[in-house]
N, C-alpha and C positions, 0 to 999 in steps of 0.2 A: 361850067368852068368859071372859077372866081377870077377876076379881072380888076386890078387896082392902077390907077394911073397916078404917077407922083405928080402932087400939086406943086405950083411954082413956090419957092421958098420952103420945101418940105424936105427934112432929112430923109435918107433912105431908110434909117432906123423906123422913122415913123411910119412910112409907107409899108414896110414889112410888116409891123405891129398890125396896121389896117388890114393887110393881106391876110395874115394869119387869122384874126378875128373872123374875117369873111369865110375863110375855109371852114372853120369851126362851125360857124352858124349855118352854113349850107349842108353840114354833115358829110363832107368830102372824105374826111379821114377815116370816118366810121364805115363807109362804103368800101374804100380801098382796103382796109385791114380784113373786112369780111371776104373779099374776093382774092385776096392774097393766098390764102391756103384752102384746100378743100375741107370742109366740114361734114362729117358724117351725119345722116339725118337724126340719128339719136343723140348726137351732140348738139344739133340745132334744138331739138325738143327740150333737152335738159337746160339749154341757156335760156329758153324762152320761159320755162317753168321757174326757173331761179329768179329771173328778172320779175315774173308776176307775183312771186312770193314777197320779194323785197318791196314792190309797190304797195303790197297790202299792209304792210307794217306801218 
């Protein structure tokens, strides 16, 4: 779990920005989106195949 402590003389906006960056780097949102809804095995294969095709280009 991402954890950010607010530094002395740091605004809440800056701490929130650091927290969001840390969550993005750890890939937590990607995992949460993946487990939010059931994905059929055929959809998983299709998504992986399309991702592979995009990375080849």
